[in-house]
Structures are given as structure tokens and as C-alpha cells.
Backbone as a ProteinNet text record, in pm:
[ID]
protein_1_A
[PRIMARY]
MLRDRGNIKWTAMMLPEHVQRLRTWQQEDQQITKPTFDEWTLQALEEELLQAYYGKKEVLLDVWHQQTSVHYRGIITKLISEEKKLCLHNDTQYKDKWVPVEFILNVKVFE
[TERTIARY]
20324.1	20265.2	20357.2	20375.3	20461.4	20385.5	20442.1	20378.3	20446.5	20383.8	20439.5	20365.5	20436.7	20374.5	20326	20336.5	20286.3	20366.5	20296.2	20361.4	20429.7	20400.2	20453.5	20606	20664.9	20810.6	20880.9	20810.1	20872.6	20851.8	20761.8	20733.7	20852.9	20941	21057.8	21151.5	21150.7	21238.3	21168.8	21042.1	20967.2	20970	20958.3	20945	20804.7	20786.9	20653.7	20551.1	20596.7	20505.1	20451.8	20538.2	20495.2	20395.4	20420.7	20329.4	20193.3	20193.7	20067.8	19992.8	20064.7	19999.8	19941.8	20010.1	19956	19826.9	19824.3	19703	19586	19610.6	19502.1	19457.2	19550.2	19516	19425	19453.2	19368.1	19229.6	19221.7	19092	19013	19079.1	19011.3	18962.2	19035.4	18997.5	18869.5	18842.8	18724.6	18602	18617.4	18504.8	18413.5	18284	18186.2	18109.9	18061.8	17979.8	17833.5	17754.9	17612.5	17546.7	17488	17427.7	17294.9	17259.3	17129.2	17043.2	16923.5	16834.1	16729.4	16685.2	16576.8	16443.3	16335.9	16202.8	16163.5	16200	16162.6	16232.4	16357.9	16432.5	16380.3	16349.4	16293.9	16159	16076.8	15947.3	15963.4	16059.1	16083.1	16132.5	16222.3	16269.3	16154.5	16067.9	15953.8	15859.2	15832.5	15743.2	15800.3	15931	15993	15989.4	16013.3	16007.2	15866.3	15766.4	15628.2	15585.7	15624.1	15590.9	15654.7	15779.5	15847.1	15784.4	15741.3	15681.5	15546.1	15459.8	15327.5	15329.9	15426.2	15438.5	15520.7	15576	15662.4	15775.2	15839	15947.1	16081.5	16180.8	16315.5	16379.7	16452.9	16516.9	16666.2	16739.9	16880.2	16892.1	16930.2	16941	17087.7	17119.9	17249.7	17231	17299.8	17281.9	17413.5	17406.8	17524	17551.6	17675	17710.6	17858.8	17888.7	18025.5	18112.9	18068.6	18142.8	18157.9	18086.4	18090.5	17949.1	17937.5	17809.5	17805.3	17699.9	17682.6	17559.7	17566.6	17456.2	17384.3	17251.2	17167.9	17064.7	17044	16947.9	16849.2	16721.1	16619.6	16480.2	16384.3	16243.8	16204.6	16137.4	16093.6	15973	15986	15877.5	15798.9	15864.1	15795.6	15841.4	15748	15777.4	15721.1	15805.4	15759.9	15785	15678.7	15694.9	15724.7	15677.3	15703.3	15852	15916.3	16058.8	16147.3	16087	16157.6	16260.6	16214.9	16301.3	16220.5	16291.2	16227	16304.1	16233.9	16294	16315.2	16437	16473.1	16502	16440.1	16454.7	16529.8	16633	16710.4	16747.9	16712.1	16735.9	16883	16960.5	17098.2	17196.5	17186	17284.7	17241	17117.7	17066.9	16917.3	16863.2	16718.4	16643.5	16662	16596.1	16699.7	16707.3	16801.1	16720.6	16731.6	16661.4	16748.9	16690.5	16763.9	16693.2	16764.8	16703.7	16679.4	16562.1	16523.3	16607	16647.7	16721.1	16861.7	16912.1	17044.7	17042	16924.8	16914.4	16956.5	17052	17101.8	17032.4	17004.2	16946.2	16865.1	16761.7	16676.2	16665.8	16690.3	16670	16573.6	16462.7	16360.5	16378.2	16379.8	16391	16251.4	16228.9	16095.9	16080.9
3113.3	3034.2	3035.9	2921.9	2907	2949.7	3043.3	3091	3022.8	2916.7	2836.9	2869	2869.7	2898.5	2774	2658.7	2535.3	2493	2459	2409	2518.9	2644.9	2754.1	2756.5	2736.7	2745.4	2625.3	2516.9	2396.8	2382.3	2458.6	2438.9	2473	2560.7	2593.9	2474.3	2384.4	2267.7	2143.2	2156	2040.8	2037.1	1916.7	1900.5	1941.1	1985.8	2024.9	1911.7	1787.6	1674.2	1660	1688	1679.9	1789.7	1909.5	2021.5	1992.5	1939	1906	1798.2	1699	1591.3	1643.3	1736.4	1797	1873.9	1945.1	2020.6	1927.5	1819.9	1726.5	1653.9	1628.8	1563.9	1654.2	1784.6	1878.2	1887.1	1883.7	1886.1	1759.2	1644.9	1519	1516	1581.5	1584.5	1665.2	1763.6	1847.7	1788.2	1679.7	1619.3	1546.5	1548.5	1476.4	1379.2	1273.2	1178.2	1216.3	1179.1	1211.1	1126	1191.3	1112.8	1052.8	943.8	882.8	913.7	964.1	1004.3	897.8	888.8	797.7	865.3	793.4	841.2	964.6	969.3	1082.4	1210.8	1200.7	1318.4	1370.3	1280	1322.2	1391.3	1340.2	1401.1	1540.4	1556.4	1687.3	1788.1	1744.9	1833	1872.7	1776.9	1804.4	1905.4	1890.2	1983.3	2124.8	2136.4	2268.5	2333.2	2253.9	2307.7	2354.2	2275.3	2313.4	2436.9	2448.1	2567.2	2691.7	2679	2793	2828.2	2727	2751	2821.3	2767.7	2827.2	2958.3	2976.9	3101.9	3206.8	3173.5	3263.3	3320.1	3231.4	3272.5	3241.6	3317.7	3297	3177.3	3097.8	2977.8	2978.2	2903.7	2875.6	2724.7	2680.6	2538.4	2496.6	2388.1	2323.6	2209.5	2217	2120.8	2048.6	1915.6	1834.7	1845.8	1890.8	1909.1	1876.3	1773.3	1732	1717.3	1634.2	1598.4	1712.1	1824	1933.9	1982.2	2072.7	2132.3	2275.6	2308.1	2441.3	2504.8	2634.2	2705	2791.5	2780.7	2864.6	2932.8	3062.8	3139	3205.4	3198.5	3260.4	3216.8	3246.1	3212.5	3103	3000.7	2889.9	2937.1	2938.5	2986.9	2873.5	2759.9	2647.6	2516.8	2424.5	2287.4	2192.6	2107.9	2009.3	1872.1	1809.5	1682.5	1566.9	1574.4	1466.5	1457.3	1571.3	1574.8	1585.6	1600.4	1610.4	1722.4	1842.5	1959.2	2081.8	2185.5	2310.9	2426.5	2538	2657	2758.9	2805.8	2902.8	3035.9	3142.6	3274.7	3367	3432.8	3530.2	3642.1	3765.7	3876.9	3914	3899.2	3948.4	3852.1	3722.3	3627.4	3560.1	3516.4	3444.6	3465.9	3458	3476.8	3351.6	3243.3	3116.8	3006.4	2934.3	2822.9	2697.8	2598.2	2471.8	2379.8	2328.4	2243.4	2108.4	1997.7	1865.7	1840.7	1792.8	1774.5	1665.7	1563.4	1453.2	1492.7	1609.1	1653.6	1755.5	1788.8	1885.6	1819.3	1880.6	1828.1	1890.3	2020.4	2092.4	2210.6	2245.6	2360.1	2449.7	2578.4	2676.8	2781.7	2800.1	2895	3024.2	3137.1	3268.6	3326.2	3385.6	3443.2	3577.7
7888.2	7781.9	7660.5	7601.4	7486	7360.4	7286.6	7163.9	7045.7	6999.4	6891.3	6762	6651.8	6522.9	6452.1	6516.1	6456.7	6335.4	6229.1	6107.8	6027.6	6056.4	5975.1	5979.2	6096	6106.3	6043.1	6022.3	5967.6	5816.5	5756.9	5614.7	5525.3	5569.4	5487.8	5476	5574.9	5571.3	5516.8	5478.2	5428.2	5276.2	5225	5081.3	5038.5	4914.1	4867.7	4877.6	4861.1	4872.8	5014.8	5111.8	5251.3	5285.8	5235.5	5260.4	5198.2	5076.2	5009.9	5086.1	5134.8	5211.3	5341.9	5407.4	5529.3	5501.2	5388.6	5352.8	5322.9	5248.8	5220	5346.7	5436.1	5562.9	5646.3	5647.9	5720.6	5656.8	5523.4	5455.5	5484.6	5484	5515	5658.6	5746.3	5887.4	5908.4	5821.7	5834.7	5766.9	5692.1	5621.9	5720.5	5688.9	5769.9	5680.7	5739.1	5664	5679.8	5582.9	5588.1	5696.6	5797	5905.2	5861.9	5926	5903.9	6025.5	6000.8	6108.3	6132.8	6257.2	6289.1	6258	6276.6	6240.9	6321	6449.1	6534.8	6492.5	6457.7	6414.5	6281.6	6188.8	6060.3	6077.2	6168.1	6192.8	6254.4	6345.8	6406.4	6303.1	6213.3	6106.3	6014	5981.8	5894.3	5958.6	6088.1	6156.9	6160	6184.1	6185.2	6047.4	5942.8	5807.1	5771.6	5808.3	5778	5855.7	5981.6	6059.9	5999	5955.7	5894.2	5760.1	5685.3	5554.1	5566.9	5651	5665	5742.3	5829.6	5903.4	5832.2	5716.1	5637.8	5724.7	5801.5	5890.3	5826.3	5866.5	5815.4	5885.5	5808.6	5863	5829.2	5909.2	5882.7	5867.5	5748.9	5719.7	5715.5	5784.3	5770.4	5672.1	5560.2	5451.3	5426.2	5414.7	5383.5	5234.7	5200.9	5060.3	5042.3	4967.2	4933.1	5057.7	5151.1	5271.8	5372.2	5353.9	5450.7	5478.9	5571.7	5606.2	5554.6	5480.6	5423.2	5487.6	5516.9	5580.5	5477.4	5474.2	5388.7	5476.6	5451.9	5530.4	5436.3	5471.9	5388.9	5430.1	5345.3	5367.9	5269.6	5319.7	5234.8	5154.1	5021.4	4936.6	4872	4848.2	4783.7	4846	4859.8	4902.1	4797.7	4743	4645.7	4706.1	4754.7	4825.2	4730	4605.7	4511.1	4476.6	4462.9	4428.6	4552.4	4669.9	4797.6	4797	4764.1	4768.2	4804.9	4848.5	4884.9	4824.2	4809.6	4751.4	4863.3	4876	4978.4	4910.1	4959.4	4897.5	4992.4	4938	5012.9	4916.7	4949.6	4858	4845.3	4952	4949.7	4884.4	4911.5	4860.9	4731.2	4725.2	4608.7	4601.7	4482.8	4468.5	4513.1	4444.5	4477.9	4479.3	4590.6	4606.2	4633.6	4547.3	4566.1	4649.9	4758.2	4852.1	4861.1	4836.3	4856.2	5005.1	5038.7	5178	5245.5	5171.3	5234.2	5278.4	5233.8	5274.4	5387.9	5439.4	5548	5677.9	5747	5873.1	5993.7	5984.9	6098.4	6047.7	6122.7	6088.2	6210.3	6190.1	6297.6	6245.1	6316.6	6275.4	6355	6285.4	6349.9	6368	6481	6512.5	6451
[MASK]
+++++++++++++++++++++++++++++++++++++++++++++++++++++++++++++++++++++++++++++++++++++++++++++++++++++++++++++++

């Protein structure tokens, strides 16, 4: 098997502008667009959120934030349907994190 170092061995011969363009290209490649969900998927996400809220279970939320996916873990303490957001509580990382519901990509409920 060929053990290649990729771009590392070539960066010494590249201009700084080329290196910067390669870095921005890699960042652009990792960006995701905000998906649009159909009615069935939104209903399934809503049911999982409500079950976790009323059962006081810990959840892992994948949230779309600035062209990437961010993971938040904690217990849902408040749901505000008028403002379409929820409050996630985690003692170790953050006390209360408000998450807009329309940016939630995935919900995983822990038993």
C-alpha cells in the first residue's frame, strides 16, 4: 500500500494564495444546505420531541447552524410553541440552550 501524505508534501512548493484556496475549498465541501422536510417527517420529529419532553428523557439533537450540523445533548425543560423553540438543559456543557425547532435536523432519544 502506498503511504502518501497528500497535500502536506506539496504545500512547501505552493503559493500562500493556493494554500488558502485549498483550505476554503475544503470548508465549502463540508457545508450542508438546510433540508426541507415533508409533513410526515415533521410530524415524526414532533412526536419524538414531545415524548422526550413529557418523559424527561435525554436527547441528542442535530441542529443546522451556519451551513453545518451541530450536536446538542441534554434534557428538554421547556417548549414554547408560539416562538417555535425549546430549552435544552445540560449540566456539564451549558445550563440552558435555546434551540429553534425549525433548525432541528434529527432527534435521538436515550432511554
